[in-house]
N, C-alpha and C positions, 0 to 999 in steps of 0.2 A: 503494498499499499504506498508507504514511503517515498518509493522511486515515484510514483505521481502515473507510473503508466500500465496499472492496472485497475477495473473497475471493482466494486464488492461483488458485485455478480460472479465477474472472472474470477476474483479469488476464491469464491461460494466453488466453486465446480473444481481449483486446484485442490482445493482441503478435501472436498468429499473423494473424488473422482481420482486422483494422483496420490494423495499422500495418506486417503484412508479413514479422513476425521470422523469420528461417532461422537453422539452427546453420551453423558454417564449412564450406566446401565445399572436398571432396579430389579429387582425381583418381580414385579410385576410391566415394567415395558423399557422405555430407554433405548440405547444401543442404536440410534436412526443417524441418516446421514443431516447435515447441519441443513438448516432451514434460512431462508435469504432476514427474517428479521433475530436471526442469531448471530448472523454474521456484522448486521450492524449494531446489535448491540455488544459485540467484544471490540469494535472500533471505537465504540462511544464510552467507554466503560472507562473510568482514572483507574480501577483497580489495579491495569497494567503496567500503571505509570506508578505505583506505591502508595497508592490512595484508598482509603473507606470511605465510602458512603453513607451516611445511616443518620434517617431524619434531618432530612434537608440541609447536613452538618458535613463538613467532611476534618477525616482524621490521615495522622502517618498511620501507614500500616506498619506491620512489623515484618511480611512476607518481602520477599526480593521484586525490585519492581524488573519489569522485561525492558521498558522504554525510556525515555525521560520525557518530562513535561514539554519540553520543546518536541520532542516527537509527536506527542500525544498532542498538539496544539496544530501540527503542521497535518496532521488527519485531517482533525477537525474542517481546516479549508479547504482540505481536498473533499472533503464530503459538504461541501457545503453548507445549506440549510437542512442535512438531513442528517446532519451531525450535532453536536451537545456539546457547543462549548464550555471550557472550563473557566468559573464566574472569576472576575480578577477585579482588585479595588486600585482605584491610578488616582496617584494626588498630583494635580496639576498645577503647578507653581503660581498663573496666573487668576486661576479663577478665582472670583471673588473681588479683584482690583482693578479689572478691566471693564469699562461702560461702552457700550454702544454709541456715537458720536451722532446717530440720528433718532435713535428714542430712549437714551436713557438706561437700556437694559444691561443686567449684567451680562460677560462673554461665558460662554461654558466652551470646553472641553473633549476632545474626544478621540480618542484611538482607531485607526483603521488598518488592516492588516491589506498584504497585496505579495501576490506570488510572483517573483521574477522570473520569467519565461527560460531566461539565458542560464540559470544556476538552480530554479528549483528554490529558491533561497526564500524563506519569508520575510520579509522586512514593515516592520512599523511606521507607519507614519503617525504624528500629534497634532490635531489643528483644533482653531480658536472659531468661536462663531457666535454670532447674538443670541441670544434666547429668545427674543422677542415676546418675552410674555406682558408686555401691554397692550392694552384694547384702546387707549386714548391715542396713541400716534399711529399711525400706521408703516412700517417699518420696511425698505425694499433693501436690507443688507441683508444679503445672503451669502456673500462670498466666505469662502471657507479660508483662512488665514493658517499656513503651514508655521509650526511651532520656530522654524528658524527663523522663517520672516519672521514673525514676530520681536525675535530678539534680538535681531538685527534694526529694526526701526528702535527698540529699547535702546538701545547703547548707543545708536544714533542722537536722540532724543538727551540722554545723559549728558554725550558729549556737551551737549550746547553751553552746557553747565560745569561745564567741569573747569578748577581751577587749579595754579601750581601750587605747591605744598608750602614754595616762598613765599606767594602772597599771602596763604590763610595764616602765616605768624605775622605777616605785617597788619593784618586785618584784626587780629584778634588784642594784639597790642593797641591797634586805635580806640575799638569797643572799651578795654579797659580805661582809657581815657576817659570816653565819654560815658563810663557808668560813674565818675565822679560825680557828674552833673545832673545824672540820670536822679541818685541820690538824694541832691541836694534839692528838687524840682520834688520828688517823693515826699519828701518830709514836709515842703510847702503845704500840700496836699491834704497829708496825713493830719495837721494840724487842723487846716481850716472844716476836714470833716469831721475829727473828733471836737471838736467847738460847735460845728452843727447838729450833732448828736447830745450833747449834753444840752445845747439848749431845747429841742426837740422832749427829753426826755425831762426836764422842765415844767415844759407845757402840760407834759402828760399828768405831772403829781399836784399841777394847780387847779388842773381840770377833776381830778379825783376830790384834792377839796371843795372844788366846789359842789359837787353832787353829794358833799356828806354834809356841807350846809344848807342843801336844797335850794341852792340857788339856779339848780336846769333839772329837767325833770329826765328820767330815767332816757326815753327816747333820745335824746339829744347827746346827752353823756356816753351812750353805747355807739352812737354812729362817732362823736368825733374820738373818742377811744380807739374804733377801730382803725379810721385813718393814721391816728397816731403811733399804732401800733405799729402798722404797716410800713409806715417812713421809717422808725428805728430800726424794723430789722433790713431794709433798704440800705440803710446808712450804716449799717454793722458788719454787713456783707461786702459793701464798698472800702470798709475800712478794711477787714482781711484781704483784697486784693491789693488793695494798694500797700500792707506791711510786705506782702509776698512781691511785688511788683519788678523789684528792680534787679531780685535774684532770679525771675521766669523771664527777666529782659534778657539780661547776660548768657542764661543757659541755651534760651530758644536762638538765640543768634549765632553761637559757640555751634550748635548742632546744625545750623542750615549751613555756615563756610565748612565745618567737616564734614556734612554730607555730598557739596559742592568739588571737593577734596576727592573724597576718597570711594564715592557710590559706584564711579566707571570701573575702579579697580574692583571695588568688593561685588558686582556685578557679574563682570569678567569669569570672575573665583569660583563664584558659585555656579555658574554657566558651564564651567569644566568640570567640577564634580560631578552638577546633575547628565552631562554626557559621558 
């Protein structure tokens, strides 16, 4: 079967007529020539590749395998739809991170197999394409992108933003100088926000006193109280953001420059490992 020169019916004739193969003999039956369904069952069974199937699960068998899993896969390709392909779990690098420029849907990937006529070798090709799951926008993007072409496009795009390591250090030195100004501005903003928070809290305290003295009714008190409490919560959140502003600013900028310096190198290294 692996030569690709024999069909299952032809192999069945050879097994029965030339080799004398027969089914297992029992007391009340058996010892018959192999049937056509039996030959297909043999060629689609993972048992001969060392795998035991039970209740939809697969286990490594302790028996000696007759063929490799690669040979099993080749037979399934030769059988076409009549075969029983071995299920595989593929992990694709770019699924979940690329969206279609037409409809905005995520791209998905799939691996297709092809038998090379010249050598009989089974070659795998990975393609990316739009899932077209949205119903709001009609997407005509039906082109399959070969993973090699996609990686070449990504590398080309990253290359546009790549900077030299020498420039990286110069840029970071400049950022550290700017950071002093940033801290000064942050301090002024923090003091202003803190002052506003204190004044708002004082307003809430005064409002509570007015209610105790029955200068305002419950409806007015609750309305004003909710407004002031919402404002206080917002001011406290702004204060927390301001406290971390300088550190986040310098950290984010450093990450950006580091990405621009080493992203292409990291991408090529990862691509080489995957290949």
